[in-house]
DRENPA-3360 file (N, C-alpha, C; in nm, 2 decimals, always signed):
BEGIN
1 = MSQSPEPT = -2.91/-0.39/-2.42/-2.81/-0.48/-2.34/-2.86/-0.60/-2.25 ~ -2.79/-0.68/-2.24/-2.85/-0.80/-2.15/-2.81/-0.81/-2.01 ~ -2.75/-0.71/-1.96/-2.70/-0.68/-1.84/-2.81/-0.61/-1.74 ~ -2.82/-0.65/-1.62/-2.95/-0.57/-1.55/-2.86/-0.45/-1.50 ~ -2.98/-0.35/-1.51/-2.89/-0.20/-1.47/-2.86/-0.19/-1.33 ~ -2.91/-0.26/-1.25/-2.88/-0.28/-1.09/-2.78/-0.38/-1.06 ~ -2.66/-0.37/-1.00/-2.56/-0.46/-0.95/-2.64/-0.57/-0.83 ~ -2.59/-0.66/-0.82/-2.63/-0.73/-0.69/-2.58/-0.70/-0.58;
9 = EQDPVTPS = -2.65/-0.68/-0.47/-2.61/-0.62/-0.35/-2.51/-0.74/-0.28 ~ -2.38/-0.70/-0.25/-2.29/-0.80/-0.16/-2.29/-0.73/+0.00 ~ -2.24/-0.82/+0.05/-2.21/-0.82/+0.21/-2.11/-0.69/+0.21 ~ -2.12/-0.61/+0.30/-2.04/-0.48/+0.31/-1.89/-0.55/+0.39 ~ -1.79/-0.52/+0.35/-1.65/-0.59/+0.39/-1.61/-0.48/+0.49 ~ -1.59/-0.55/+0.60/-1.54/-0.47/+0.75/-1.41/-0.52/+0.77 ~ -1.28/-0.43/+0.75/-1.15/-0.50/+0.76/-1.13/-0.46/+0.92 ~ -1.05/-0.58/+0.97/-1.03/-0.58/+1.10/-0.95/-0.46/+1.16;
17 = RRDRLRPL = -0.90/-0.42/+1.28/-0.85/-0.31/+1.33/-0.69/-0.32/+1.26 ~ -0.63/-0.44/+1.29/-0.51/-0.47/+1.24/-0.49/-0.43/+1.09 ~ -0.57/-0.49/+1.03/-0.59/-0.43/+0.88/-0.59/-0.31/+0.84 ~ -0.68/-0.23/+0.93/-0.69/-0.08/+0.90/-0.55/-0.02/+0.94 ~ -0.49/-0.04/+1.07/-0.38/+0.02/+1.11/-0.26/-0.04/+1.04 ~ -0.26/-0.12/+0.95/-0.11/-0.16/+0.88/-0.07/-0.06/+0.80 ~ -0.13/+0.00/+0.70/-0.08/+0.12/+0.65/-0.01/+0.22/+0.73 ~ -0.07/+0.25/+0.84/-0.03/+0.35/+0.92/+0.13/+0.29/+0.95;
25 = ELVGFSGV = +0.12/+0.18/+0.99/+0.26/+0.10/+1.06/+0.37/+0.11/+0.94 ~ +0.34/+0.09/+0.82/+0.43/+0.08/+0.71/+0.46/+0.22/+0.68 ~ +0.39/+0.34/+0.70/+0.43/+0.47/+0.69/+0.52/+0.51/+0.78 ~ +0.48/+0.48/+0.91/+0.56/+0.48/+1.01/+0.72/+0.43/+1.04 ~ +0.71/+0.32/+0.98/+0.85/+0.24/+0.96/+0.92/+0.29/+0.85 ~ +0.88/+0.37/+0.73/+0.93/+0.43/+0.64/+0.98/+0.58/+0.69 ~ +0.91/+0.65/+0.82/+0.97/+0.76/+0.86/+1.07/+0.74/+0.97 ~ +1.06/+0.64/+1.02/+1.19/+0.60/+1.11/+1.31/+0.59/+1.04;
33 = LGVFAGLI = +1.28/+0.51/+0.91/+1.43/+0.49/+0.83/+1.44/+0.62/+0.76 ~ +1.37/+0.72/+0.72/+1.39/+0.87/+0.69/+1.47/+0.94/+0.80 ~ +1.42/+0.92/+0.91/+1.50/+1.01/+1.04/+1.62/+0.96/+1.05 ~ +1.64/+0.83/+1.04/+1.76/+0.76/+1.07/+1.86/+0.81/+0.96 ~ +1.82/+0.82/+0.82/+1.91/+0.87/+0.72/+1.95/+1.01/+0.76 ~ +1.86/+1.13/+0.79/+1.88/+1.25/+0.80/+1.97/+1.24/+0.94 ~ +1.95/+1.17/+1.04/+2.03/+1.19/+1.19/+2.18/+1.13/+1.11 ~ +2.19/+1.05/+1.04/+2.33/+1.01/+0.99/+2.40/+1.11/+0.94;
41 = VLMATRDW = +2.33/+1.18/+0.84/+2.39/+1.28/+0.74/+2.42/+1.40/+0.83 ~ +2.33/+1.43/+0.93/+2.37/+1.54/+1.01/+2.45/+1.56/+1.11 ~ +2.49/+1.41/+1.17/+2.60/+1.43/+1.25/+2.72/+1.40/+1.16 ~ +2.72/+1.37/+1.06/+2.86/+1.36/+0.97/+2.88/+1.48/+0.90 ~ +2.79/+1.60/+0.88/+2.80/+1.70/+0.81/+2.80/+1.83/+0.88 ~ +2.71/+1.81/+0.97/+2.62/+1.95/+1.07/+2.57/+2.02/+0.95 ~ +2.50/+1.99/+0.86/+2.46/+2.08/+0.75/+2.29/+2.03/+0.76 ~ +2.22/+2.13/+0.81/+2.07/+2.09/+0.83/+1.98/+2.06/+0.69;
49 = VLSLIFLA = +2.02/+2.15/+0.60/+1.95/+2.13/+0.47/+2.01/+2.01/+0.39 ~ +2.11/+1.96/+0.41/+2.16/+1.84/+0.33/+2.10/+1.70/+0.43 ~ +2.08/+1.75/+0.55/+2.04/+1.63/+0.62/+1.87/+1.63/+0.61 ~ +1.80/+1.73/+0.57/+1.64/+1.74/+0.53/+1.63/+1.66/+0.41 ~ +1.73/+1.69/+0.34/+1.71/+1.62/+0.19/+1.72/+1.48/+0.20 ~ +1.82/+1.45/+0.27/+1.85/+1.30/+0.30/+1.72/+1.24/+0.35 ~ +1.66/+1.30/+0.46/+1.56/+1.27/+0.54/+1.42/+1.23/+0.43 ~ +1.43/+1.35/+0.36/+1.31/+1.31/+0.23/+1.32/+1.23/+0.14;
57 = VGFIVSVM = +1.45/+1.21/+0.08/+1.49/+1.10/-0.01/+1.46/+0.97/+0.06 ~ +1.53/+0.95/+0.20/+1.51/+0.81/+0.27/+1.39/+0.77/+0.28 ~ +1.29/+0.85/+0.31/+1.15/+0.83/+0.35/+1.07/+0.80/+0.22 ~ +1.10/+0.87/+0.09/+1.03/+0.81/-0.04/+1.09/+0.71/-0.10 ~ +1.22/+0.66/-0.08/+1.28/+0.55/-0.11/+1.23/+0.42/-0.05 ~ +1.22/+0.46/+0.11/+1.15/+0.33/+0.19/+1.01/+0.33/+0.15 ~ +0.96/+0.40/+0.15/+0.79/+0.42/+0.10/+0.77/+0.33/-0.03 ~ +0.86/+0.34/-0.14/+0.86/+0.28/-0.24/+0.89/+0.14/-0.23;
65 = MVALVGLG = +1.00/+0.11/-0.17/+1.04/-0.02/-0.13/+0.93/-0.11/-0.06 ~ +0.88/-0.05/+0.05/+0.77/-0.11/+0.13/+0.65/-0.14/+0.04 ~ +0.63/-0.07/-0.06/+0.51/-0.10/-0.14/+0.55/-0.20/-0.23 ~ +0.64/-0.19/-0.29/+0.70/-0.29/-0.37/+0.73/-0.44/-0.32 ~ +0.77/-0.46/-0.19/+0.73/-0.56/-0.13/+0.62/-0.61/-0.12 ~ +0.54/-0.53/-0.04/+0.40/-0.54/-0.04/+0.32/-0.58/-0.18 ~ +0.35/-0.54/-0.28/+0.30/-0.61/-0.40/+0.34/-0.75/-0.42 ~ +0.46/-0.76/-0.39/+0.51/-0.90/-0.44/+0.47/-1.01/-0.36;
73 = GKPSAEDL = +0.41/-1.00/-0.25/+0.37/-1.09/-0.15/+0.25/-1.18/-0.22 ~ +0.25/-1.33/-0.18/+0.15/-1.41/-0.21/+0.02/-1.35/-0.14 ~ -0.08/-1.37/-0.22/-0.22/-1.35/-0.16/-0.28/-1.43/-0.06 ~ -0.34/-1.38/+0.05/-0.40/-1.47/+0.14/-0.52/-1.57/+0.09 ~ -0.55/-1.65/+0.16/-0.66/-1.74/+0.09/-0.76/-1.66/+0.11 ~ -0.84/-1.58/+0.19/-0.96/-1.49/+0.19/-0.92/-1.39/+0.06 ~ -0.83/-1.35/+0.03/-0.79/-1.26/-0.11/-0.82/-1.34/-0.23 ~ -0.80/-1.49/-0.22/-0.81/-1.58/-0.33/-0.96/-1.59/-0.38;
81 = EARKDLRR = -1.03/-1.61/-0.24/-1.18/-1.63/-0.22/-1.24/-1.53/-0.27 ~ -1.22/-1.43/-0.26/-1.29/-1.29/-0.28/-1.26/-1.26/-0.43 ~ -1.17/-1.30/-0.50/-1.13/-1.26/-0.62/-1.22/-1.38/-0.71 ~ -1.25/-1.48/-0.63/-1.32/-1.58/-0.73/-1.49/-1.53/-0.75 ~ -1.52/-1.43/-0.66/-1.67/-1.40/-0.64/-1.68/-1.28/-0.73 ~ -1.59/-1.22/-0.77/-1.60/-1.10/-0.88/-1.68/-1.13/-1.04 ~ -1.75/-1.04/-1.03/-1.86/-1.06/-1.17/-1.74/-1.05/-1.30 ~ -1.79/-1.16/-1.38/-1.71/-1.15/-1.47/-1.78/-1.13/-1.62;
89 = PDDTNWH = -1.75/-1.05/-1.72/-1.83/-1.01/-1.81/-1.87/-1.13/-1.92 ~ -1.96/-1.10/-1.94/-2.05/-1.20/-2.03/-1.96/-1.19/-2.18 ~ -1.94/-1.34/-2.21/-1.86/-1.33/-2.33/-1.90/-1.28/-2.49 ~ -2.06/-1.30/-2.49/-2.10/-1.24/-2.61/-2.13/-1.08/-2.60 ~ -2.12/-1.01/-2.48/-2.14/-0.87/-2.48/-2.00/-0.82/-2.46 ~ -1.91/-0.90/-2.48/-1.75/-0.82/-2.42/-1.73/-0.74/-2.54 ~ -1.64/-0.63/-2.51/-1.60/-0.53/-2.61/-1.55/-0.60/-2.71;
% end
């Protein structure tokens, strides 16, 4: 094989505090939406089991929607620059 056994070392990426807390914010937002759905059902029916079901469904659906919206966003300039630096396979030794 013509590839070197050891990959070249790159500088470690250290995300900012805002980048590290972003997933927690999104899960918290989904939790708030789930609690809101559960409270609406609880006030309408006074049934605890049904309100917990709606809370769980509301949480899961909102997590999925937030994830899909996040995937559909345009990548930042830093992200595009980082993608250019990825090693590409050699055309002669590619599968």
